C-alpha positions in Angstrom: -9.5 14.2 5.0 -11.6 14.9 8.2 -10.5 14.7 11.8 -8.5 11.7 12.8 -10.0 9.1 15.0 -7.8 7.6 17.7 -4.8 5.6 16.4 -4.7 2.3 18.3 -3.3 -0.1 15.6 0.3 0.8 15.9 2.5 -2.1 17.3 4.1 -5.3 16.2 2.4 -8.7 16.2 4.0 -12.1 16.0 2.1 -14.5 13.8 2.5 -18.2 12.9 5.3 -17.5 10.4 7.5 -16.5 13.3 8.2 -13.0 12.1 7.0 -9.7 13.6 4.4 -7.8 11.5 3.4 -4.2 11.9 -0.3 -3.5 12.9 -2.1 -4.8 16.0 -5.2 -5.3 13.8 -3.4 -6.1 10.6 -2.2 -3.7 8.0 -3.3 -2.4 4.6 -1.7 -0.7 1.7 -2.8 1.0 -1.5 -1.7 -0.4 -4.9 -2.6 2.7 -6.9 -2.5 2.4 -10.7 -2.7 5.2 -13.3 -4.5 3.3 -16.1 -4.3 6.0 -18.7 -1.8 5.6 -21.6 -0.2 2.6 -23.2 1.6 1.5 -20.1 -0.2 1.6 -16.7 1.9 3.1 -13.9 2.0 1.9 -10.3 2.8 4.2 -7.3 5.8 2.9 -5.3 7.2 4.2 -2.1 10.8 3.9 -1.0 10.6 3.1 2.7 12.8 5.3 4.9 15.9 3.5 6.2 14.7 3.6 9.8 11.4 1.8 9.1 10.8 -2.0 9.2 12.4 -3.3 5.9 13.6 0.2 5.2 15.4 0.8 1.9 12.9 -1.4 0.0 10.2 -0.3 -2.3 6.6 -0.9 -1.3 3.1 0.6 -1.3 1.9 3.4 0.9 0.4 1.5 3.8 0.4 0.8 7.5 -1.4 -0.4 10.6 -5.2 -0.7 10.6 -6.9 0.9 13.6 -9.6 -1.0 15.4 -12.4 1.2 13.9 -11.2 0.9 10.3 -11.8 -1.6 7.5 -9.1 -2.5 4.9 -10.2 0.1 2.4 -10.4 3.0 4.9 -7.0 2.2 6.4 -5.3 1.9 3.0 -6.7 5.2 1.7 -5.8 7.0 5.0 -2.2 5.7 4.7 -1.9 6.8 1.1 -3.0 10.3 2.2 -0.6 10.4 5.1 2.4 8.9 3.3 2.0 10.1 -0.3 -0.5 12.9 -0.2 -2.9 11.1 -2.5 -6.3 12.7 -2.1 -9.1 10.1 -1.4 -11.4 11.7 -4.1 -8.9 10.7 -6.8 -9.1 7.0 -5.9 -11.5 4.4 -7.4 -11.2 1.0 -5.5 -11.3 -2.0 -7.8 -10.3 -5.0 -5.7 -8.9 -6.1 -2.4 -6.4 -8.9 -1.9 -5.8 -10.2 1.7 -2.7 -12.1 2.6 -4.0 -13.9 5.7 -1.4 -15.2 8.2 -4.0 -16.3 10.7 -3.3 -13.9 13.6 -2.3 -11.1 11.3 -3.1 -10.1 7.7 -2.1 -7.5 5.1 -4.8 -6.2 2.7 -3.7 -4.7 -0.6 -6.4 -2.4 -1.9 -6.1 -2.2 -5.7 -7.3 1.1 -7.0 -7.2 3.3 -10.1 -6.0 6.9 -9.9 -7.9 9.6 -11.6 -6.0 11.5 -14.3 -5.4 14.4 -11.9 -4.2 12.3 -9.0 -0.9 13.2 -7.7 1.5 11.8 -5.1 3.3 14.6 -3.3 5.9 15.1 -0.7 6.5 11.8 1.1 6.3 11.9 4.9 9.1 10.9 7.2 8.3 7.2 6.5 9.3 7.6 2.8 12.5 8.5 1.1 10.9 8.8 -2.3 7.7 8.2 -4.3 7.8 7.0 -7.9 5.2 6.1 -10.6 6.7 2.9 -12.2 5.5 1.1 -15.3 3.6 -2.0 -14.2 5.9 -4.3 -16.1 9.0 -2.9 -14.3 7.8 -3.2 -10.6 9.4 -6.6 -10.0 12.8 -5.1 -11.1 12.9 -2.9 -8.0 14.2 -4.0 -4.6 10.7 -4.7 -3.2 9.6 -5.0 0.4 9.6 -8.8 1.1 5.8 -8.9 1.5 5.2 -7.1 -1.7 7.7 -9.2 -3.6 6.0 -12.4 -2.4 2.5 -11.1 -3.3 3.4 -9.4 -6.5 2.5 -12.2 -8.9 -1.0 -12.4 -7.5 -1.3 -8.6 -7.3 -0.1 -8.2 -10.9 -2.7 -10.7 -12.1 -5.5 -9.0 -10.1 -4.4 -5.5 -11.2 -4.3 -6.4 -14.9 -7.8 -7.9 -14.5 -9.0 -4.5 -13.3 -7.6 -2.9 -16.4 -9.2 -5.3 -18.9 
């Protein structure tokens, strides 16, 4: 990835639901799928204990900066948190969970056969490729758990 532009999206926002959300301009994450083989695999990240909702499984993601769109932010975060190179990602769909004053965009993408997730950064305790049918058996980040039925449907549609 090239030089980093200024990071101005970090910070919590209160929205209409009454809970704080990370990302002054919203947040985005990458739902990366390895479609090859009989069972597609999804990359999950175990959030470090010190993070917001730490100890839960989620997607590599984080705050969107003022100069970024959903896709750019999600791909940047996947590079920072999971070492997934942008040239191994093919974006297929975007789902936006809009809370009015804040939103979370899940960028659904397919991973190339040679895509790897490497050494998680300090925000992750682990990275794991999980069979798509087993994702909801993990202790998911509350936002991912709530959105998973819609995300699963959309992800399966990208594989059809």
